[in-house]
C-alpha positions as CSV (number, residue, x, y, z in Angstrom):
1,M,-25.0,4.6,51.8
2,S,-27.0,3.0,49.2
3,L,-25.6,-0.1,46.4
4,S,-26.5,2.6,44.0
5,D,-24.3,5.2,45.4
6,T,-21.3,2.8,45.3
7,P,-18.6,3.7,42.5
8,A,-18.5,0.9,40.0
9,A,-15.4,-1.2,39.9
10,A,-13.3,-1.1,36.7
11,D,-14.2,-3.8,34.3
12,P,-11.2,-6.1,34.3
13,S,-12.7,-8.3,31.5
14,P,-10.7,-9.0,28.4
15,A,-13.5,-7.1,26.4
16,A,-12.8,-3.6,28.4
17,E,-9.3,-4.1,27.8
18,S,-10.0,-4.5,24.1
19,T,-12.5,-1.6,24.3
20,T,-9.4,0.5,25.4
21,A,-6.5,-0.9,23.5
22,A,-8.5,-0.3,20.3
23,L,-8.5,3.5,20.4
24,A,-6.0,4.4,23.4
25,E,-2.8,5.6,22.9
26,P,-0.1,2.8,22.7
27,T,2.2,3.1,25.6
28,Q,4.0,-0.8,25.0
29,R,6.9,-0.8,22.7
30,V,6.3,-2.9,19.6
31,T,8.4,-6.2,19.4
32,A,11.1,-6.9,16.3
33,R,8.8,-9.3,15.3
34,W,6.0,-7.2,15.0
35,V,8.3,-4.6,13.3
36,T,9.7,-7.4,10.8
37,G,6.2,-7.7,10.2
38,L,4.8,-4.5,9.2
39,V,8.6,-4.2,6.9
40,L,7.8,-6.8,4.8
41,V,4.1,-6.3,3.9
42,N,5.6,-2.6,2.7
43,V,7.9,-4.8,0.6
44,G,5.5,-6.9,-0.7
45,I,2.8,-4.2,-1.7
46,N,5.2,-2.2,-3.3
47,A,6.8,-4.9,-5.3
48,A,3.2,-5.7,-6.8
49,F,2.7,-2.1,-7.7
50,F,6.4,-1.1,-9.1
51,G,7.1,-4.5,-10.7
52,P,4.4,-4.0,-13.0
53,I,4.8,-0.2,-13.5
54,N,8.6,-0.3,-13.9
55,V,8.7,-3.1,-16.5
56,F,5.5,-5.3,-17.1
57,V,3.0,-3.0,-18.1
58,A,5.0,-1.9,-20.6
59,E,6.0,-5.1,-22.0
60,Q,2.5,-6.0,-22.1
61,A,1.5,-2.6,-24.0
62,I,4.5,-4.2,-26.6
63,G,2.9,-6.9,-27.2
64,I,-0.6,-5.9,-27.8
65,D,0.3,-2.7,-29.9
66,E,4.2,-1.7,-30.1
67,A,3.0,1.2,-32.3
68,N,1.0,2.6,-29.2
69,K,2.8,1.6,-26.3
70,E,3.2,4.6,-24.6
71,A,-0.3,5.6,-24.9
72,I,-1.4,2.3,-23.7
73,A,0.9,2.2,-20.7
74,S,-0.3,5.7,-20.0
75,L,-3.9,5.1,-19.9
76,V,-3.3,1.8,-18.1
77,L,-1.3,3.4,-15.2
78,G,-3.6,6.7,-15.5
79,C,-6.6,4.9,-14.3
80,G,-4.9,3.0,-11.9
81,A,-3.7,5.9,-10.3
82,A,-7.0,7.7,-10.2
83,V,-8.5,4.6,-8.3
84,S,-5.6,4.7,-5.9
85,L,-6.2,8.4,-5.1
86,V,-9.9,7.5,-4.1
87,A,-9.3,4.0,-2.9
88,N,-6.0,4.7,-0.2
89,P,-8.3,7.7,1.7
90,L,-11.7,5.8,1.7
91,F,-10.8,2.5,2.6
92,G,-8.2,3.6,5.5
93,A,-11.8,5.8,7.1
94,L,-13.2,2.0,6.6
95,S,-10.6,0.3,8.1
96,D,-10.5,3.1,11.2
97,R,-14.6,1.8,11.7
98,T,-14.2,-2.1,11.2
99,I,-15.6,-4.3,13.4
100,S,-14.1,-7.6,13.7
101,G,-12.4,-10.1,15.9
102,F,-9.1,-9.5,14.1
103,G,-9.1,-6.2,14.3
104,R,-9.5,-3.0,12.0
105,R,-6.6,-3.3,9.9
106,S,-5.9,-7.3,9.6
107,P,-9.0,-7.9,7.9
108,W,-8.1,-5.0,5.3
109,V,-4.5,-6.3,4.9
110,L,-5.4,-9.9,4.4
111,A,-8.8,-8.8,1.8
112,G,-6.6,-6.5,0.0
113,A,-3.7,-8.6,-0.6
114,V,-5.9,-11.6,-1.9
115,L,-7.7,-9.2,-4.3
116,A,-4.8,-7.6,-5.4
117,A,-2.6,-11.2,-6.2
118,A,-5.9,-12.2,-7.7
119,A,-6.3,-9.2,-10.2
120,L,-2.3,-9.5,-10.8
121,L,-2.7,-13.1,-12.1
122,A,-5.8,-12.1,-14.2
123,M,-3.7,-9.4,-15.6
124,S,-0.9,-11.7,-16.8
125,G,-3.5,-13.2,-19.2
126,A,-5.1,-9.9,-20.5
127,T,-4.9,-9.8,-24.0
128,A,-6.7,-6.2,-24.7
129,V,-6.0,-2.8,-23.5
130,A,-9.5,-2.7,-21.9
131,L,-8.8,-5.9,-19.8
132,M,-5.6,-4.5,-18.4
133,V,-7.5,-1.2,-17.4
134,L,-10.0,-3.4,-15.4
135,F,-7.6,-5.9,-14.0
136,W,-4.9,-3.1,-12.9
137,C,-7.7,-0.8,-11.3
138,L,-8.3,-3.8,-9.3
139,V,-4.4,-4.3,-8.0
140,Q,-4.8,-0.5,-7.3
141,L,-7.9,-1.4,-5.3
142,G,-6.8,-4.2,-3.4
143,A,-3.1,-3.4,-3.0
144,N,-4.4,0.0,-1.5
145,A,-6.9,-1.3,0.7
146,A,-4.0,-3.5,2.5
147,Y,-1.6,-0.3,2.3
148,A,-3.8,2.2,4.2
149,A,-4.5,-0.5,6.8
150,I,-0.9,-1.6,7.3
151,T,0.0,2.5,7.4
152,A,-2.7,3.5,9.7
153,A,-1.2,0.7,12.1
154,I,1.7,2.6,12.9
155,P,0.2,5.4,14.7
156,D,-2.2,2.8,16.5
157,R,0.4,0.2,17.4
158,V,3.6,2.2,18.0
159,P,4.4,4.6,20.8
160,V,5.5,8.0,20.0
161,L,8.8,7.6,20.8
162,Q,9.2,4.6,18.9
163,R,7.2,5.9,16.2
164,G,10.2,7.5,14.1
165,G,12.3,4.7,14.3
166,V,9.4,2.3,12.9
167,G,8.1,4.8,10.5
168,G,11.8,4.8,9.0
169,L,12.0,1.0,9.0
170,A,8.5,1.2,7.2
171,A,9.6,3.4,4.5
172,L,12.6,1.0,4.1
173,G,10.1,-1.8,3.1
174,Q,8.9,0.9,0.5
175,T,12.3,1.0,-1.2
176,L,13.3,-2.5,-1.2
177,G,10.0,-3.4,-2.7
178,I,10.3,-1.2,-5.3
179,L,14.0,-2.9,-5.7
180,L,12.3,-6.1,-5.7
181,G,10.1,-4.8,-8.2
182,A,13.2,-4.3,-10.8
183,V,14.6,-7.6,-9.8
184,F,11.4,-9.1,-11.0
185,G,11.3,-7.1,-14.4
186,A,15.3,-8.0,-14.8
187,V,15.2,-12.0,-14.0
188,V,12.1,-12.6,-16.1
189,S,12.8,-9.7,-19.1
190,G,10.2,-10.1,-21.6
191,N,8.2,-12.9,-19.9
192,F,5.4,-10.7,-18.2
193,M,3.3,-13.5,-17.4
194,V,5.7,-14.9,-14.9
195,G,6.5,-11.5,-13.8
196,Y,2.8,-10.8,-12.5
197,T,3.2,-14.4,-11.0
198,M,6.0,-13.8,-9.1
199,C,4.6,-9.8,-7.8
200,A,1.2,-12.1,-6.6
201,A,3.0,-14.4,-4.7
202,A,5.5,-11.8,-3.3
203,L,2.5,-9.9,-1.9
204,L,0.8,-13.0,-0.5
205,F,3.8,-14.2,1.6
206,S,4.8,-10.9,2.9
207,V,1.2,-10.4,4.7
208,V,1.4,-13.6,6.1
209,P,3.9,-12.8,9.4
210,Y,2.0,-9.9,10.0
211,L,-1.3,-11.5,9.9
212,F,0.1,-14.5,12.2
213,H,1.5,-12.1,14.9
214,R,-2.2,-10.9,15.4
215,N,-1.7,-7.5,17.6
216,D,-4.7,-5.5,16.4
217,P,-7.3,-5.4,18.9
218,P,-11.1,-5.2,17.7
219,L,-13.1,-2.3,18.3
220,P,-16.4,-2.4,20.1
221,R,-19.5,-1.7,18.0
222,E,-20.4,1.2,20.4
223,L,-16.9,2.6,20.0
224,R,-17.5,2.4,16.2
225,P,-17.6,6.4,15.0
226,P,-20.1,7.5,12.4
227,F,-19.0,7.8,8.8
228,S,-20.2,10.8,6.5
229,W,-19.1,11.8,3.1
230,G,-19.3,15.3,4.4
231,S,-16.5,14.8,7.3
232,F,-15.1,12.5,5.0
233,L,-14.0,15.0,2.2
234,R,-13.6,18.1,4.6
235,G,-10.9,16.2,6.5
236,F,-8.7,16.3,3.2
237,W,-8.2,20.6,3.8
238,I,-5.6,21.6,6.1
239,S,-5.2,25.2,6.3
240,P,-1.5,26.0,4.7
241,A,-1.7,29.6,6.9
242,R,-2.6,27.8,10.0
243,H,0.0,24.5,9.3
244,P,3.0,25.9,6.9
245,D,5.1,23.1,8.1
246,F,2.7,20.7,7.1
247,A,2.3,22.5,3.5
248,W,5.8,22.8,2.8
249,A,6.4,19.0,3.8
250,W,3.1,17.9,1.5
251,L,4.0,19.8,-1.6
252,T,7.6,18.9,-1.6
253,R,6.6,15.1,-1.3
254,F,3.8,15.7,-4.1
255,L,6.8,17.4,-6.5
256,V,9.5,14.3,-5.7
257,N,6.7,11.8,-6.3
258,V,5.6,13.1,-9.9
259,C,9.0,13.4,-10.9
260,N,9.4,9.9,-9.5
261,Q,6.3,8.6,-11.3
262,L,7.1,10.4,-14.9
263,T,10.5,8.9,-14.9
264,I,9.6,5.5,-13.9
265,V,6.6,4.8,-16.3
266,Y,8.7,5.9,-19.6
267,L,12.1,4.8,-18.3
268,I,12.2,1.2,-20.0
269,F,10.7,2.6,-23.2
270,F,13.5,5.6,-22.9
271,L,15.8,2.8,-22.2
272,G,15.3,0.4,-25.4
273,D,14.0,3.0,-28.0
274,V,16.4,6.2,-27.7
275,L,19.6,4.3,-25.6
276,K,19.1,1.1,-27.6
277,H,19.8,-0.8,-24.5
278,E,19.9,-4.3,-25.2
279,N,18.1,-5.0,-21.9
280,P,15.5,-2.3,-20.9
281,A,14.6,-4.2,-17.9
282,L,18.4,-4.7,-16.2
283,G,18.7,-1.1,-17.2
284,V,15.8,-0.4,-15.0
285,L,17.2,-2.7,-12.7
286,T,20.5,-0.5,-12.5
287,L,19.1,2.7,-12.5
288,T,16.3,2.3,-9.6
289,G,19.2,0.7,-7.7
290,I,21.5,3.5,-8.0
291,Y,18.3,6.0,-6.9
292,A,17.4,4.1,-4.0
């Protein structure tokens, strides 16, 4: 048999292992250290989201124009929500295709956290509604880049039999982050500039353990899937007739989150203006803790 007929031996090189690891279904259990890093990122991102949403945007709106505080808060948070709606799936798709020596997800976690933290610091000094809108949209842009990447890390790295438990712990991190944001609001009640700084610091510190763990195999260039807007947009449609369980789960989650957001955004105004609570930010923390 000629040399050309001889089957090629499997490539044992690190590059070949990376090629397999980046896209293969995970089989090796993730460590407690990795899970801790994942949970902390979720804590930090949600603190950066909900500290401002629960308290600081409202307090800043009062400082700019108390008579129109509800309209200002609605405009700022609504514009941020619109950015989030686009940014999260888009950055998720881009991270799927990222070629980097640091892996697919870690660069987005780092860059997103840095952008969001910088925007939070900038927002603390905003003295006009337009600046609040701009900086809050940048917060949403950065935080959702990190959020999309860290969420995708679960199916990337966690085997099926461990995925439910790890996903539950990640959700616990989200709840703890919401509580932490409310704690920040109560601790610095009335001083939103310090509050934004605390949220930025919490976000930056929260991503450090995950980034130092370095369990994010790089994607080889030749395996990067192509991107097209058509396929990206078509991916949002999942037939409810063919997948009714998914449809009911999606609808339930959608309605729960709509109710949550409608309550959260205006809760501090309701406590202060209607119930005449002497410390509305502390009331937000109390009710958030009960609900969580």
